[in-house]
C-alpha positions as CSV (number, residue, x, y, z in Angstrom):
1,M,54.7,23.0,-0.2
2,T,51.3,22.9,-1.8
3,K,48.1,24.4,-0.3
4,F,46.9,20.8,0.6
5,D,50.3,20.0,2.4
6,K,49.9,23.1,4.5
7,K,46.3,22.4,5.4
8,F,47.3,18.8,6.3
9,R,50.1,20.1,8.5
10,E,47.9,22.7,10.2
11,L,45.3,20.0,11.0
12,M,47.6,17.1,12.0
13,F,49.5,19.1,14.7
14,P,46.4,20.0,16.8
15,I,45.2,16.5,16.4
16,C,48.5,15.1,17.6
17,I,48.5,17.4,20.6
18,I,45.0,16.4,21.6
19,L,45.7,12.7,21.3
20,L,48.9,13.1,23.3
21,L,47.1,14.9,26.0
22,A,44.3,12.3,26.1
23,F,46.7,9.4,26.1
24,A,48.6,11.0,29.0
25,R,45.6,9.9,31.1
26,L,47.0,6.4,30.9
27,V,50.2,7.2,32.8
28,P,49.9,6.6,36.6
29,H,49.1,10.0,38.2
30,P,47.6,11.5,41.5
31,P,43.9,11.6,41.7
32,N,42.5,14.3,39.2
33,F,45.9,15.2,38.0
34,A,45.1,14.4,34.3
35,P,45.1,16.3,31.1
36,I,41.4,15.9,30.3
37,I,40.5,19.5,30.8
38,A,43.4,20.6,28.8
39,V,42.2,18.4,26.0
40,A,38.7,20.3,26.0
41,I,40.4,23.6,26.2
42,M,42.9,23.1,23.5
43,G,40.4,21.3,21.3
44,G,38.2,24.5,21.5
45,Y,41.1,26.7,20.9
46,L,43.1,24.9,18.2
47,F,40.4,23.9,15.8
48,K,38.6,26.2,13.6
49,N,35.8,23.6,13.2
50,F,33.8,22.8,16.4
51,T,32.6,19.5,15.0
52,M,36.3,18.4,14.3
53,S,37.1,19.5,17.9
54,L,34.3,17.3,19.3
55,I,35.2,14.3,17.1
56,V,38.9,14.3,18.1
57,I,38.2,14.9,21.9
58,T,35.6,12.1,21.7
59,V,37.6,9.6,20.0
60,S,40.7,10.3,22.0
61,M,38.8,10.1,25.3
62,L,36.9,7.0,24.3
63,A,40.2,5.3,23.3
64,S,41.8,6.0,26.6
65,D,38.7,5.1,28.5
66,I,38.9,1.6,26.9
67,F,42.0,1.0,28.9
68,L,40.9,3.0,32.0
69,K,37.5,1.1,32.1
70,F,34.3,2.9,31.5
71,H,32.4,4.1,34.6
72,D,28.9,5.2,35.6
73,K,29.8,9.0,35.8
74,M,31.2,9.2,32.3
75,F,28.2,11.2,31.1
76,Y,29.0,14.0,33.3
77,T,32.9,13.9,32.5
78,Y,32.1,14.0,28.7
79,L,29.4,16.6,29.1
80,S,31.8,19.0,31.0
81,L,34.4,18.4,28.2
82,F,31.9,19.2,25.6
83,V,30.8,22.4,27.4
84,I,34.4,23.4,28.0
85,S,35.3,22.8,24.3
86,Y,32.3,24.7,23.1
87,F,33.1,27.7,25.4
88,F,36.7,27.7,24.4
89,F,35.8,27.3,20.7
90,K,33.5,30.4,21.0
91,I,36.2,32.5,22.6
92,S,39.3,31.2,20.9
93,T,40.0,34.6,19.3
94,K,40.3,36.1,22.8
95,I,42.7,33.7,24.3
96,N,46.3,34.6,24.5
97,K,49.3,33.8,26.7
98,K,48.3,36.8,29.1
99,N,44.8,35.7,29.9
100,F,45.2,32.1,29.5
101,F,45.5,31.3,33.2
102,V,42.0,33.0,33.8
103,F,40.5,30.7,31.0
104,V,42.2,27.6,32.5
105,F,40.7,28.3,35.8
106,I,37.3,28.8,34.3
107,G,37.6,25.4,32.3
108,S,38.7,23.7,35.6
109,L,35.7,25.3,37.4
110,I,33.3,24.2,34.8
111,F,34.6,20.5,35.1
112,Y,34.4,20.7,38.8
113,I,30.9,22.0,38.9
114,I,29.5,19.6,36.3
115,T,31.3,16.3,37.4
116,N,30.6,17.0,41.1
117,F,26.9,17.6,40.4
118,G,27.0,14.3,38.6
119,A,28.7,12.6,41.5
120,W,26.0,14.1,43.8
121,I,23.0,13.2,41.7
122,S,24.1,9.6,40.8
123,S,25.7,8.5,44.0
124,D,24.3,7.2,47.4
125,M,27.2,9.0,49.1
126,Y,25.4,12.3,49.5
127,E,22.0,13.2,50.7
128,K,19.6,14.3,47.8
129,N,19.0,17.8,49.1
130,L,20.9,21.2,48.9
131,N,23.1,20.2,52.0
132,G,24.1,17.1,50.2
133,L,25.0,19.0,47.0
134,F,27.1,21.5,49.1
135,N,28.9,18.6,50.8
136,S,29.8,17.0,47.4
137,Y,31.4,20.2,46.4
138,V,33.2,20.6,49.6
139,M,34.4,17.1,49.6
140,A,35.8,17.4,46.1
141,L,38.0,20.7,46.9
142,P,41.1,18.6,47.2
143,F,40.5,17.1,43.8
144,F,39.8,20.6,42.4
145,K,43.4,21.6,43.4
146,N,44.9,18.7,41.3
147,T,42.5,19.4,38.4
148,L,43.6,23.1,38.3
149,I,47.3,22.5,38.6
150,S,47.3,19.6,36.0
151,T,45.1,21.8,33.7
152,L,47.5,24.7,33.9
153,I,50.5,22.4,33.3
154,F,49.1,20.4,30.3
155,S,47.3,23.5,28.7
156,Y,50.3,25.8,28.8
157,I,52.7,23.0,27.4
158,A,50.0,22.5,24.6
159,L,49.7,26.4,24.1
160,F,53.4,26.9,23.9
161,A,54.0,23.9,21.4
162,D,51.2,25.3,19.3
163,S,53.0,28.7,19.2
164,F,56.4,27.2,18.6
165,Y,54.9,24.9,15.7
166,K,53.3,28.0,14.0
167,K,56.4,30.2,14.3
168,V,59.1,27.7,13.5
169,L,57.8,24.5,11.8
170,I,54.8,25.4,9.7
171,K,56.4,28.4,7.8
């Protein structure tokens, strides 16, 4: 195997993982039970180049959003994914199977905070004061549970697939 072949394989596998996670959004699922935070976490973790991570995440999200229909709160969704991706890119050397749960929780929490702030600020559903902001976070708690569970499942699947790939297939 040439050096180019090895680099190509090392790059294609993470891209495939991210694309599969993003397109899993198209499968019917309960509210907020989607792989989008796992996409951001694994993009930040798998790629050694932050720009590449953002490109793959953005393209895969836009491609799936074409089918899901664009919405008025997309800015906050994408912003949260970029923040999560950046955070996980910066700490990627510290991530392992033992502490991964904590990092998945942090990624889910970042998504919850940013997207629910967006729902509060851009919606007429909540009063535009501290009480309204608090209510937006309280009302979203059931969705946070689904977000956290789905992020755990999809992130761990991607983490173990990456580990298996590096140990068995890329030699």
